[in-house]
KEMARBA-532401 format. One line per field, with one value per atom (N, C-alpha, C): x negated, y negated, z negated; chain; residue number from 1; residue in one letter; atom name. Coordinates in pm, whole numbers. Example, Ala and Ser with C-alpha at 12.3 -4.5 7.8 and 13.67 -1.06 7.14 Angstrom:
x [-1319/-1230/-1320/-1285/-1367/-1290]
y [569/450/330/225/106/-3]
z [-780/-780/-780/-708/-714/-787]
kette [A/A/A/A/A/A]
nr [1/1/1/2/2/2]
rest [a/a/a/s/s/s]
atom [N/CA/C/N/CA/C]
***
This chain:
x [-958/-1010/-935/-962/-913/-1036/-957/-1103/-1051/-1072/-978/-1083/-1014/-1103/-1003/-1076/-1007/-1136/-1015/-1093/-1035/-1125/-1084/-1164/-1044/-1093/-1178/-1285/-1355/-1221/-1236/-1141/-1226/-1191/-1244/-1135/-1170/-1069/-1084/-1006/-1079/-977/-1023/-966/-972/-918/-918/-887/-965/-883/-807/-717/-682/-800/-847/-923/-826/-873/-820/-908/-780/-878/-772/-894/-869/-870/-723/-718/-708/-815/-811/-771/-638/-615/-646/-663/-677/-562/-486/-387/-403/-374/-479/-354/-420/-358/-405/-366/-361/-334/-387/-345/-348/-219/-253/-228/-272/-270/-258/-124/-148/-101/-114/-138/-39/64/123/292/353/313/318/196/201/191/255/314/299/168/177/216/265/290/249/121/81/178/223/290/215/120/55/18/-65/-28/91/202/310/358/342/388/321/169/85/110/138/237/390/426/533/520/401/363/371/395/417/312/146/43/33/-117/-155/-277/-322/-419/-533/-565/-715/-705/-556/-541/-483/-455/-455/-576/-689/-817/-887/-851/-950/-914/-762/-728/-713/-725/-776/-916/-1019/-1159/-1167/-1077/-1096/-1062/-975/-917/-964/-1064/-1134/-1277/-1308/-1413/-1414/-1303/-1233/-1211/-1145/-1102/-1252/-1332/-1477/-1570/-1569/-1607/-1548/-1411/-1325/-1324/-1366/-1367/-1544/-1644/-1748/-1759/-1697/-1674/-1598/-1494/-1448/-1484/-1562/-1658/-1798/-1842/-1929/-1883/-1770/-1704/-1635/-1632/-1587/-1722/-1820/-1930/-1983/-1978/-2004/-1928/-1789/-1748/-1778/-1786/-1802/-1916/-2010/-2158/-2164/-2056/-2060/-1955/-1887/-1750/-1790/-1901/-1941/-1897/-1868/-1833/-1674/-1619/-1456/-1427/-1335/-1306/-1205/-1114/-987/-1048/-1185/-1228/-1159/-1176/-1109/-1003/-914/-785/-682/-785/-761/-729/-904/-914/-828/-753/-670/-525/-481/-379/-379/-479/-505/-462/-574/-579/-460/-376/-243/-151/-157/-14/-113/-252/-328/-312/-231/-234/-70/-29/137/104/140/138/209/194/263/333/510/514/613/541/605/698/772/885/882/931/918/1028/1088/1165/1116/1012/962/813/730/577/603/451/389/327/276/191/255/255/341/258/370/284/168/87/12/72/49/185/29/31/-98/-58/-52/31/-80/-54/-192/-81/-129/-106/-215/-226/-384/-292/-385/-302/-415/-461/-584/-543/-592/-541/-659/-656/-811/-751/-817/-728/-831/-776/-839/-813/-867/-794/-850/-709/-731/-796/-811/-850/-832/-924/-864/-960/-1016/-1132/-1076/-1093/-1056/-1201/-1207/-1287/-1245/-1246/-1229/-1326/-1245/-1330/-1276/-1330/-1335/-1420/-1317/-1400/-1427/-1565/-1598/-1481/-1463/-1383/-1451/-1378/-1464/-1404/-1518/-1521/-1522/-1485/-1508/-1513/-1658/-1662/-1678/-1514/-1529/-1540/-1638/-1685/-1625/-1604/-1530/-1580/-1529/-1593/-1518/-1612/-1531/-1539/-1475/-1499/-1468/-1523/-1472/-1542/-1436/-1427/-1386/-1429/-1394/-1301/-1246/-1183/-1093/-1048/-983/-1072/-1053/-1154/-1277/-1376/-1459/-1440/-1321/-1295/-1219/-1228/-1210/-1093/-956/-828/-833/-813/-768/-633/-503/-369/-319/-263/-212/-230]
y [952/950/1004/955/1011/1016/1100/1135/1084/1012/932/970/1055/1135/1078/934/865/945/970/998/958/905/834/928/989/1082/996/1127/996/969/909/849/850/893/893/835/666/576/566/656/634/537/485/326/375/375/392/263/254/181/262/242/361/332/388/347/239/164/92/128/66/113/3/-55/-132/-99/-96/-78/-156/-190/-271/-192/-207/-180/-254/-219/-293/-235/-272/-206/-231/-88/-107/-174/-236/-307/-329/-324/-327/-458/-530/-612/-562/-612/-568/-664/-660/-788/-687/-733/-667/-796/-737/-833/-718/-795/-714/-659/-623/-557/-664/-688/-752/-669/-714/-631/-764/-727/-832/-749/-821/-785/-846/-790/-862/-817/-907/-893/-957/-1030/-1099/-999/-905/-801/-795/-758/-747/-885/-998/-1133/-1177/-1134/-1142/-1081/-932/-882/-953/-988/-1091/-1210/-1267/-1397/-1522/-1497/-1597/-1588/-1531/-1532/-1693/-1691/-1813/-1831/-1967/-2046/-1938/-1880/-1771/-1677/-1581/-1468/-1559/-1657/-1740/-1753/-1814/-1878/-1716/-1652/-1500/-1437/-1429/-1351/-1415/-1599/-1677/-1632/-1653/-1647/-1486/-1375/-1261/-1252/-1285/-1311/-1399/-1512/-1599/-1506/-1432/-1335/-1221/-1167/-1054/-1100/-1247/-1341/-1331/-1417/-1468/-1290/-1208/-1061/-1030/-1011/-999/-1084/-1187/-1315/-1248/-1275/-1245/-1111/-1023/-863/-895/-941/-947/-1074/-1136/-1232/-1115/-1055/-981/-860/-802/-755/-756/-896/-994/-1008/-1051/-1058/-957/-866/-732/-680/-704/-676/-752/-904/-977/-933/-909/-892/-741/-679/-563/-526/-637/-641/-823/-849/-980/-973/-876/-876/-881/-837/-874/-1025/-1088/-1185/-1235/-1115/-1121/-1098/-1106/-1039/-1134/-1260/-1372/-1385/-1377/-1375/-1258/-1163/-999/-1043/-1090/-1101/-1172/-1272/-1389/-1316/-1234/-1152/-1019/-999/-891/-988/-1056/-1151/-1261/-1238/-1327/-1189/-1089/-963/-914/-930/-908/-1030/-1115/-1220/-1195/-1153/-1138/-1060/-1150/-1114/-1019/-875/-791/-844/-869/-897/-767/-797/-656/-738/-632/-694/-574/-608/-525/-527/-485/-482/-551/-464/-470/-424/-525/-474/-330/-294/-152/-123/-227/-187/-238/-175/-188/-272/-293/-424/-369/-431/-385/-419/-293/-313/-280/-421/-388/-382/-305/-329/-320/-365/-404/-415/-340/-348/-292/-414/-372/-377/-325/-289/-264/-356/-323/-355/-261/-227/-229/-305/-344/-253/-153/-142/-130/-154/-201/-79/29/101/50/120/84/143/141/173/140/211/190/223/83/101/109/198/234/224/166/144/163/296/314/232/174/124/152/270/308/286/265/201/338/319/385/403/511/504/406/361/282/427/452/545/459/496/416/525/532/658/569/565/563/657/643/744/773/862/891/869/903/848/915/966/1012/897/836/800/866/878/957/861/852/732/793/725/799/658/707/567/585/488/526/506/560/563/621/600/708/853/868/1000/1057/1181/1319/1348/1302/1367/1482/1622/1719/1769/1771/1807/1902/1954/2048/2230]
z [-10002/-9887/-9771/-9687/-9532/-9401/-9329/-9201/-9058/-9021/-8894/-8768/-8664/-8562/-8397/-8368/-8264/-8146/-8019/-7906/-7746/-7700/-7576/-7467/-7402/-7327/-7149/-7094/-7000/-6849/-6785/-6653/-6553/-6468/-6299/-6234/-6185/-6116/-5944/-5881/-5738/-5648/-5616/-5542/-5403/-5282/-5126/-5072/-4924/-4848/-4747/-4655/-4553/-4405/-4341/-4206/-4149/-4065/-3966/-3833/-3757/-3598/-3509/-3413/-3334/-3206/-3172/-2979/-2886/-2792/-2750/-2587/-2518/-2365/-2281/-2194/-2033/-1937/-1931/-1858/-1687/-1610/-1449/-1395/-1299/-1172/-999/-979/-817/-690/-633/-567/-396/-316/-193/-108/3/118/236/311/431/554/699/792/890/927/1054/999/1032/1198/1308/1373/1539/1668/1722/1850/1953/2043/2131/2320/2365/2521/2582/2709/2771/2940/2998/3112/3215/3195/3295/3440/3441/3529/3635/3540/3617/3727/3623/3684/3770/3783/3901/4012/4024/4128/4171/4096/4174/4196/4170/4269/4142/4029/3932/3835/3839/3767/3739/3664/3593/3720/3679/3774/3757/3712/3685/3818/3760/3890/4031/4055/4180/4217/4177/4203/4204/4150/4176/4336/4316/4432/4587/4542/4687/4703/4615/4630/4705/4644/4737/4849/4881/5020/5101/5059/5116/5178/5070/5082/5224/5187/5269/5412/5452/5573/5624/5536/5596/5649/5576/5674/5761/5752/5875/6055/5988/6086/6148/6087/6136/6224/6140/6224/6335/6373/6524/6550/6542/6608/6664/6618/6674/6771/6750/6800/6932/6940/7094/7175/7082/7108/7200/7172/7237/7298/7343/7435/7551/7511/7662/7708/7647/7671/7730/7743/7792/7941/7921/8050/8098/8137/8166/8304/8371/8524/8569/8456/8469/8435/8489/8491/8363/8321/8253/8108/8074/7913/7853/7869/7751/7746/7856/7840/7755/7829/7739/7612/7506/7430/7294/7395/7343/7354/7429/7381/7242/7265/7167/6992/7032/6907/6862/6938/6933/6865/6880/6834/6718/6667/6549/6467/6461/6375/6320/6347/6304/6168/6050/5914/5872/5825/5730/5616/5599/5428/5392/5260/5148/5061/5062/4943/4869/4736/4610/4564/4516/4404/4237/4212/4045/4069/3965/3977/3984/4003/3995/3846/3777/3694/3560/3436/3344/3253/3153/3037/2976/2891/2818/2660/2570/2432/2328/2272/2187/2023/1952/1836/1710/1602/1455/1361/1256/1115/1008/935/856/693/596/452/366/294/216/47/-13/-170/-228/-353/-476/-552/-636/-757/-835/-962/-1099/-1209/-1214/-1335/-1482/-1525/-1661/-1771/-1901/-2010/-2144/-2236/-2386/-2430/-2546/-2667/-2759/-2851/-2965/-3070/-3132/-3274/-3414/-3484/-3630/-3710/-3789/-3917/-4098/-4121/-4214/-4347/-4480/-4603/-4722/-4727/-4855/-4940/-5067/-5178/-5268/-5362/-5463/-5597/-5638/-5790/-5881/-6008/-6089/-6211/-6277/-6366/-6514/-6624/-6734/-6829/-6930/-7032/-7134/-7173/-7329/-7400/-7538/-7668/-7781/-7903/-8028/-8113/-8201/-8329/-8426/-8499/-8689/-8774/-8836/-8927/-9044/-9158/-9297/-9384/-9432/-9485/-9623/-9698/-9824/-9924/-10047/-10144/-10156/-10235/-10256/-10311/-10353/-10424/-10321/-10289/-10234/-10324/-10258/-10323/-10199/-10288/-10224/-10272/-10182/-10258/-10210/-10271/-10231/-10208]
kette [A/A/A/A/A/A/A/A/A/A/A/A/A/A/A/A/A/A/A/A/A/A/A/A/A/A/A/A/A/A/A/A/A/A/A/A/A/A/A/A/A/A/A/A/A/A/A/A/A/A/A/A/A/A/A/A/A/A/A/A/A/A/A/A/A/A/A/A/A/A/A/A/A/A/A/A/A/A/A/A/A/A/A/A/A/A/A/A/A/A/A/A/A/A/A/A/A/A/A/A/A/A/A/A/A/A/A/A/A/A/A/A/A/A/A/A/A/A/A/A/A/A/A/A/A/A/A/A/A/A/A/A/A/A/A/A/A/A/A/A/A/A/A/A/A/A/A/A/A/A/A/A/A/A/A/A/A/A/A/A/A/A/A/A/A/A/A/A/A/A/A/A/A/A/A/A/A/A/A/A/A/A/A/A/A/A/A/A/A/A/A/A/A/A/A/A/A/A/A/A/A/A/A/A/A/A/A/A/A/A/A/A/A/A/A/A/A/A/A/A/A/A/A/A/A/A/A/A/A/A/A/A/A/A/A/A/A/A/A/A/A/A/A/A/A/A/A/A/A/A/A/A/A/A/A/A/A/A/A/A/A/A/A/A/A/A/A/A/A/A/A/A/A/A/A/A/A/A/A/A/A/A/A/A/A/A/A/A/A/A/A/A/A/A/A/A/A/A/A/A/A/A/A/A/A/A/A/A/A/A/A/A/A/A/A/A/A/A/A/A/A/A/A/A/A/A/A/A/A/A/A/A/A/A/A/A/A/A/A/A/A/A/A/A/A/A/A/A/A/A/A/A/A/A/A/A/A/A/A/A/A/A/A/A/A/A/A/A/A/A/A/A/A/A/A/A/A/A/A/A/A/A/A/A/A/A/A/A/A/A/A/A/A/A/A/A/A/A/A/A/A/A/A/A/A/A/A/A/A/A/A/A/A/A/A/A/A/A/A/A/A/A/A/A/A/A/A/A/A/A/A/A/A/A/A/A/A/A/A/A/A/A/A/A/A/A/A/A/A/A/A/A/A/A/A/A/A/A/A/A/A/A/A/A/A/A/A/A/A/A/A/A/A/A/A/A/A/A/A/A/A/A/A/A/A/A/A/A/A/A/A/A/A/A/A/A/A/A/A/A/A/A/A/A]
nr [1/1/1/2/2/2/3/3/3/4/4/4/5/5/5/6/6/6/7/7/7/8/8/8/9/9/9/10/10/10/11/11/11/12/12/12/13/13/13/14/14/14/15/15/15/16/16/16/17/17/17/18/18/18/19/19/19/20/20/20/21/21/21/22/22/22/23/23/23/24/24/24/25/25/25/26/26/26/27/27/27/28/28/28/29/29/29/30/30/30/31/31/31/32/32/32/33/33/33/34/34/34/35/35/35/36/36/36/37/37/37/38/38/38/39/39/39/40/40/40/41/41/41/42/42/42/43/43/43/44/44/44/45/45/45/46/46/46/47/47/47/48/48/48/49/49/49/50/50/50/51/51/51/52/52/52/53/53/53/54/54/54/55/55/55/56/56/56/57/57/57/58/58/58/59/59/59/60/60/60/61/61/61/62/62/62/63/63/63/64/64/64/65/65/65/66/66/66/67/67/67/68/68/68/69/69/69/70/70/70/71/71/71/72/72/72/73/73/73/74/74/74/75/75/75/76/76/76/77/77/77/78/78/78/79/79/79/80/80/80/81/81/81/82/82/82/83/83/83/84/84/84/85/85/85/86/86/86/87/87/87/88/88/88/89/89/89/90/90/90/91/91/91/92/92/92/93/93/93/94/94/94/95/95/95/96/96/96/97/97/97/98/98/98/99/99/99/100/100/100/101/101/101/102/102/102/103/103/103/104/104/104/105/105/105/106/106/106/107/107/107/108/108/108/109/109/109/110/110/110/111/111/111/112/112/112/113/113/113/114/114/114/115/115/115/116/116/116/117/117/117/118/118/118/119/119/119/120/120/120/121/121/121/122/122/122/123/123/123/124/124/124/125/125/125/126/126/126/127/127/127/128/128/128/129/129/129/130/130/130/131/131/131/132/132/132/133/133/133/134/134/134/135/135/135/136/136/136/137/137/137/138/138/138/139/139/139/140/140/140/141/141/141/142/142/142/143/143/143/144/144/144/145/145/145/146/146/146/147/147/147/148/148/148/149/149/149/150/150/150/151/151/151/152/152/152/153/153/153/154/154/154/155/155/155/156/156/156/157/157/157/158/158/158/159/159/159/160/160/160/161/161/161/162/162/162/163/163/163/164/164/164/165/165/165/166/166/166/167/167/167/168/168/168]
rest [m/m/m/y/y/y/l/l/l/t/t/t/i/i/i/r/r/r/t/t/t/k/k/k/y/y/y/p/p/p/q/q/q/v/v/v/l/l/l/v/v/v/d/d/d/y/y/y/q/q/q/w/w/w/p/p/p/t/t/t/a/a/a/q/q/q/i/i/i/r/r/r/q/q/q/q/q/q/v/v/v/g/g/g/s/s/s/f/f/f/e/e/e/y/y/y/e/e/e/y/y/y/h/h/h/g/g/g/p/p/p/k/k/k/i/i/i/e/e/e/i/i/i/d/d/d/q/q/q/q/q/q/d/d/d/a/a/a/l/l/l/n/n/n/e/e/e/l/l/l/g/g/g/m/m/m/g/g/g/n/n/n/l/l/l/d/d/d/h/h/h/l/l/l/v/v/v/r/r/r/t/t/t/s/s/s/a/a/a/a/a/a/a/a/a/g/g/g/r/r/r/q/q/q/a/a/a/a/a/a/v/v/v/d/d/d/g/g/g/i/i/i/a/a/a/r/r/r/r/r/r/a/a/a/r/r/r/e/e/e/g/g/g/d/d/d/r/r/r/f/f/f/a/a/a/c/c/c/e/e/e/m/m/m/i/i/i/r/r/r/q/q/q/d/d/d/t/t/t/a/a/a/v/v/v/q/q/q/l/l/l/a/a/a/k/k/k/e/e/e/q/q/q/m/m/m/f/f/f/d/d/d/e/e/e/i/i/i/p/p/p/e/e/e/i/i/i/n/n/n/v/v/v/d/d/d/v/v/v/a/a/a/p/p/p/k/k/k/s/s/s/r/r/r/p/p/p/k/k/k/i/i/i/t/t/t/s/s/s/f/f/f/y/y/y/e/e/e/l/l/l/s/s/s/i/i/i/r/r/r/w/w/w/r/r/r/s/s/s/g/g/g/g/g/g/a/a/a/a/a/a/i/i/i/n/n/n/f/f/f/i/i/i/t/t/t/y/y/y/p/p/p/p/p/p/k/k/k/i/i/i/e/e/e/w/w/w/i/i/i/k/k/k/g/g/g/s/s/s/v/v/v/e/e/e/i/i/i/s/s/s/l/l/l/g/g/g/g/g/g/s/s/s/s/s/s/k/k/k/f/f/f/d/d/d/v/v/v/k/k/k/g/g/g]
atom [N/CA/C/N/CA/C/N/CA/C/N/CA/C/N/CA/C/N/CA/C/N/CA/C/N/CA/C/N/CA/C/N/CA/C/N/CA/C/N/CA/C/N/CA/C/N/CA/C/N/CA/C/N/CA/C/N/CA/C/N/CA/C/N/CA/C/N/CA/C/N/CA/C/N/CA/C/N/CA/C/N/CA/C/N/CA/C/N/CA/C/N/CA/C/N/CA/C/N/CA/C/N/CA/C/N/CA/C/N/CA/C/N/CA/C/N/CA/C/N/CA/C/N/CA/C/N/CA/C/N/CA/C/N/CA/C/N/CA/C/N/CA/C/N/CA/C/N/CA/C/N/CA/C/N/CA/C/N/CA/C/N/CA/C/N/CA/C/N/CA/C/N/CA/C/N/CA/C/N/CA/C/N/CA/C/N/CA/C/N/CA/C/N/CA/C/N/CA/C/N/CA/C/N/CA/C/N/CA/C/N/CA/C/N/CA/C/N/CA/C/N/CA/C/N/CA/C/N/CA/C/N/CA/C/N/CA/C/N/CA/C/N/CA/C/N/CA/C/N/CA/C/N/CA/C/N/CA/C/N/CA/C/N/CA/C/N/CA/C/N/CA/C/N/CA/C/N/CA/C/N/CA/C/N/CA/C/N/CA/C/N/CA/C/N/CA/C/N/CA/C/N/CA/C/N/CA/C/N/CA/C/N/CA/C/N/CA/C/N/CA/C/N/CA/C/N/CA/C/N/CA/C/N/CA/C/N/CA/C/N/CA/C/N/CA/C/N/CA/C/N/CA/C/N/CA/C/N/CA/C/N/CA/C/N/CA/C/N/CA/C/N/CA/C/N/CA/C/N/CA/C/N/CA/C/N/CA/C/N/CA/C/N/CA/C/N/CA/C/N/CA/C/N/CA/C/N/CA/C/N/CA/C/N/CA/C/N/CA/C/N/CA/C/N/CA/C/N/CA/C/N/CA/C/N/CA/C/N/CA/C/N/CA/C/N/CA/C/N/CA/C/N/CA/C/N/CA/C/N/CA/C/N/CA/C/N/CA/C/N/CA/C/N/CA/C/N/CA/C/N/CA/C/N/CA/C/N/CA/C/N/CA/C/N/CA/C/N/CA/C/N/CA/C/N/CA/C/N/CA/C/N/CA/C/N/CA/C/N/CA/C/N/CA/C/N/CA/C/N/CA/C/N/CA/C/N/CA/C/N/CA/C/N/CA/C/N/CA/C/N/CA/C/N/CA/C/N/CA/C/N/CA/C/N/CA/C/N/CA/C/N/CA/C/N/CA/C/N/CA/C/N/CA/C/N/CA/C]
***
């Protein structure tokens, strides 16, 4: 007869899966828009002084000159009437007035080489920037470990004949 002892040791099996990371990235960007440079040079005043102005300037100066001529004519006629009233006794008043008026009406001519006013210079530049900042979103996914417990055992068995042999 013999004695058999079989032992199975207990086991712990640990299985795991590495955590994963999900990364979503939004890259920053910008957009820009610009206008210009734009330079405007207005020489209209200088051209008006040289007599090369547009129709609007001609109308304005003619209207102002007509208004001034009417005011001057009314004032001159009023002065002549006052003079006639004061000097009615003398006979040469009308002749004297005609003589003065003849010399008064000689126009004066002004000649200039260049205009006196400077051109108007306007510059324009515009820049607009739209900025979108970037970013990152990170999500971690973790998994729990898988643990398996296998129990151990001890088996004892008696084998052979029913006699107990002790040798030795």
